[in-house]
C-alpha positions in Angstrom: -23.7 -13.4 -15.9 -20.2 -12.7 -14.6 -19.9 -10.8 -11.3 -18.0 -7.6 -11.3 -14.8 -7.5 -9.4 -13.6 -4.4 -7.6 -10.6 -3.3 -5.6 -11.3 -3.1 -1.9 -9.1 -1.6 0.9 -9.7 -3.4 4.2 -8.4 -2.0 7.5 -8.0 -4.4 10.4 -7.1 -3.5 14.0 -5.5 -6.5 15.7 -3.9 -7.4 19.0 -0.1 -7.7 18.8 0.3 -11.4 19.1 2.6 -14.0 17.6 1.5 -15.3 14.2 -1.4 -12.8 13.8 -0.1 -11.9 10.3 0.3 -15.5 9.4 -3.3 -16.3 10.5 -4.8 -13.5 8.5 -2.7 -14.1 5.3 -3.4 -17.8 5.7 -7.1 -17.2 5.8 -6.9 -15.3 2.5 -4.7 -18.0 0.9 -6.8 -21.0 2.1 -10.0 -19.4 0.6 -8.3 -18.4 -2.7 -8.5 -14.6 -2.1 -5.7 -12.7 -3.7 -3.9 -10.0 -1.7 -2.5 -7.2 -3.9 -1.1 -5.1 -1.0 -0.5 -5.9 2.6 0.9 -3.5 5.2 1.1 -3.7 8.9 2.3 -1.2 11.5 2.0 -0.4 15.2 -0.6 2.0 16.4 -0.6 4.6 19.2 -1.5 1.6 21.5 1.6 -0.6 21.7 -0.6 -3.7 22.2 -2.3 -3.2 18.9 -1.3 -3.1 15.2 -3.2 -1.9 12.1 -3.2 -4.1 9.0 -4.2 -2.7 5.6 -5.0 -5.2 2.9 -5.9 -4.5 -0.7 -7.7 -7.2 -2.6 -9.7 -7.5 -5.8 -12.9 -9.6 -5.7 -16.6 -9.5 -6.3 -19.1 -8.4 -3.6 -19.9 -11.9 -2.4 -16.2 -12.8 -1.8 -15.7 -9.4 -0.1 -18.5 -10.2 2.4 -16.9 -13.6 3.0 -13.5 -12.0 3.6 -14.9 -9.5 6.1 -17.0 -12.1 7.9 -14.3 -14.7 8.1 -11.5 -12.3 9.1 -13.7 -10.7 11.9 -14.1 -14.2 13.4 -10.3 -14.5 14.1 -9.5 -14.2 17.8 -6.9 -11.5 17.4 -9.1 -9.2 15.3 -10.4 -6.3 17.3 -12.1 -4.4 14.4 -12.3 -4.8 10.7 -13.8 -2.4 8.1 -13.9 -1.6 4.5 -12.3 1.7 3.8 -14.4 3.7 1.3 -12.4 6.1 -0.9 -14.6 9.1 0.0 -14.2 8.6 3.8 -10.4 7.7 3.8 -7.0 8.8 2.8 -4.7 6.3 1.1 -1.0 6.7 0.7 1.9 4.6 -0.5 5.7 5.0 -0.4 7.9 4.5 -3.5 11.7 4.2 -3.5 13.3 3.9 -7.0 16.9 3.8 -8.0 17.5 5.2 -11.4 20.7 5.0 -13.4 21.7 8.6 -14.1 24.9 10.1 -15.4 25.4 13.9 -15.6 23.4 14.2 -18.8 20.2 12.6 -17.3 20.2 14.0 -13.8 18.6 17.4 -14.5 15.8 15.9 -16.6 15.1 13.3 -13.8 15.3 16.0 -11.1 12.7 18.0 -13.0 10.3 15.1 -13.1 11.0 14.4 -9.4 10.1 18.1 -8.5 6.9 18.0 -10.6 5.8 14.9 -8.6 7.0 16.5 -5.3 9.4 13.7 -4.6 12.9 13.9 -3.0 16.2 12.6 -4.1 17.5 10.8 -1.0 20.8 9.5 -2.4 23.0 10.5 -5.2 26.1 8.7 -6.6 28.1 9.1 -9.7 26.0 6.7 -11.7 22.6 6.7 -10.1 20.1 8.4 -7.8 17.4 7.2 -5.4 14.0 8.9 -5.4 11.5 8.9 -2.5 7.9 9.6 -3.4 4.7 9.3 -1.4 1.1 9.7 -2.5 -1.7 7.8 -4.1 -1.0 4.7 -6.1 -2.1 6.6 -9.3 0.5 9.3 -8.6 3.3 6.7 -8.1 2.2 4.8 -11.2 2.3 8.1 -13.1 5.8 8.9 -11.9 7.1 5.4 -12.8 5.6 5.9 -16.3 7.4 9.2 -16.7 10.8 7.8 -15.7 10.3 4.5 -17.6 12.5 5.8 -20.4 15.5 5.7 -18.0 17.1 2.6 -16.7 15.3 1.7 -13.4 17.7 -0.3 -11.3 15.4 -1.1 -8.4 11.8 -0.3 -7.5 10.4 -0.8 -4.0 6.8 0.0 -3.0 5.3 -0.3 0.5 1.7 -1.0 -0.5 -1.3 1.1 0.5 -1.9 2.3 4.0 -5.0 4.3 4.9 -6.7 6.3 7.6 -10.2 7.5 8.1 -11.1 11.2 7.7 -12.8 13.1 10.5 -12.6 13.4 14.2 -13.3 9.8 15.3 -10.8 7.1 15.8 -11.0 3.4 14.7 
């Protein structure tokens, strides 16, 4: 019987140290775990950073990932971010080829998705959009009939709901 794979969002609080990102990504690579999204950013404490990793694996591999990553010296805290207890967001920047004819149609789609046009030239525009991955995928689907010149996505970052910190 095949084990069912699921997407997991993992939040890791680490000490800001040289090579901490390399050690964490290396651990995933050495064990054959695939990373579909990897973001890192400073926290309110300048000596710490938060890393958010999205991976797809079965329950056994997920337990191994959490256990092995927690053993790394630089890791302060690691946890699985449940969708019900967390808010996930992603940033999308997309450059779309757009002459005068296409602009108003594209701007209408941008407004529906609550995006912003952050740059406009004679032949293209750049759209900024934040939200869930599903929202960004939906937007890209709606504008796929236009010539997409560049697409940049940050990957998922998340935060826990409620009054407590991590």
